[in-house]
C-alpha positions, 0 to 999 in steps of 0.5 A, a space after each residue: 279918220 281912223 285911229 289904229 292902235 298897236 297891239 301893245 297899247 296901254 288902257 291908258 294911251 287909248 283914252 288919252 287919244 280919245 280925250 285928245 280927239 274930243 278936245 278937238 271937237 269931234 267925236 271918237 266911236 272905240 272899236 275893240 277887235 278881234 285883232 286891232 283896237 281902233 277909234 272912228 273920229 265923226 266930225 268934218 275932219 277935213 280941217 284936221 290932219 293925221 300929224 294930230 294923231 299918228 305921233 301919239 303913245 300907242 297909235 300904229 296908223 291914222 287913215 282918212 275914210 273918204 266913204 260919205 258913210 263912216 259909222 256904217 262902214 267897215 273901215 270903222 267896225 271891221 268886225 261884223 255887228 249882231 243885232 239882238 232882238 226878241 231872244 234872236 241874234 242877227 247877223 253872220 251865221 244865222 238866217 233869221 226869217 221874219 214872217 207874218 201879214 202885209 196888213 193886219 186886218 183881223 184878230 182871227 187872221 193874226 192869230 192864224 198867222 202868229 201861230 203857224 209863225 211860232 208852230 216852225 220854230 221861229 221868233 219874229 212876226 212882222 205886219 202892218 199897222 200903218 200902211 204907206 200906200 200909192 193909192 190914197 183910197 187903198 187900205 191904210 192899216 187899222 193903226 193903234 188897235 192893229 199895233 194891239 192885235 199885232 202885239 197882244 197874238 205876238 204875246 200868246 206865242 212868244 213871238 217879237 213884233 216887226 211893224 213899220 213906222 211912218 213918222 217921227 211923231 209916232 216913236 212912242 206910239 209905235 215902240 210902246 208895241 214892237 221890238 223892232 222898228 221897220 223903216 219902209 222903202 217911202 221913208 229910207 230918206 224920211 231924215 226927221 223920221 231917222 233921226 228920232 228913231 236914232 236917239 231910241 236904242 230899239 232895232 231897226 230895219 231899214 229898207 232900200 227905197 225903190 230908186 235907192 243906192 246901195 250908198 244912199 242906203 248906208 247913208 240912211 243908216 249913218 243917220 240912225 246911228 250918228 244918233 248913238 243907235 248902232 242897232 241897225 238892220 239893211 234890207 234889199 227889197 227890189 230897186 225899180 228896173 224897167 223889167 214888168 215881169 215882177 214887182 221890183 228887180 231883186 238886186 241879189 248883188 246888193 247883199 255881197 256888196 253891202 257885206 264888203 262895205 258894211 259891217 251891218 247885217 243885212 235881210 232881203 224882202 223876196 215878197 216886195 221884190 217879186 210881187 208874186 208868191 211863185 217867185 218868193 221861194 226861189 228869191 229867198 233860196 237866193 238870199 240864203 245862198 248869196 250870204 244874206 242875214 235872213 228873209 222878211 215874207 209876207 203870209 197870209 191864210 187866204 191871201 185871195 182875200 187880203 186887203 193889201 199885196 194878196 198877189 206876193 203873200 204865201 199862203 201858210 202850206 207853201 210857207 211851210 214847204 218854203 221853211 222846209 228848203 230853207 232848213 235843208 239848204 242852211 246846213 250846207 252854208 254853215 247857218 242856222 235858222 232862226 
């Protein structure tokens, strides 16, 4: 349910309504927009009617939200959300590029990638220390040692770490090294993990699962936000279809759909969507044109020698070329590259 206040509503009238919501056992979420001040009400609101609020002083109208996700919906929060991380503001008006290796392998590999990312004027550095793999025999990552290597390289070059967290038991450990928690596609509906990172205030990059609908992605974001953490960044990374020429099928339509349904920023992962480095640059430019707030890209000094996802990783020269194209296109779309 959403309580919409009149433009001339006083602060006392607003606070009185909030107290009324709390007295009924529900949670208020006040949002002061540029035009309207609204208050979302979460909880099972089927038992209360609009008449509980629509006659209160200062209240203009009351709307019932039919969508199963509330906090993530644009109805609850009409203005777009901007997420701050490492001096970068992720949201409309900018195109944030997160880049780095799929897996942390060696200090030399991570250092070379961090140096390149910094030299291109970027601030967000990705890398995996814990790797969820389809095969139990595939490289699983270096664990805390990988986090240490990643964090050290990021500090040397003034970068902020983005790395995957796989378990609710690792929140404290991974939190010591990262600026943004990444929840991978396989963990989009790991509700214990979502609840745990919802209790933090660390930004979260939440990837859509390969079989997840847009609504399910937004409901997963709701778990995090319900815990008190509003700093959620969504990520479209391709869904599983009948097509076999790419690793997954990039659902580029998810970008404008989510922009309409939700106030949360959305990135695109062209590396996992395409699965082949030849297609990563075109998919990245498509994401920019579609209105995405950024991309997360895998790079490697020598992709042929990568321990994971080498086929979809850009070498450093190709990544430099891609950044040149992004910087050339971005001004025509009214966005800044960060």
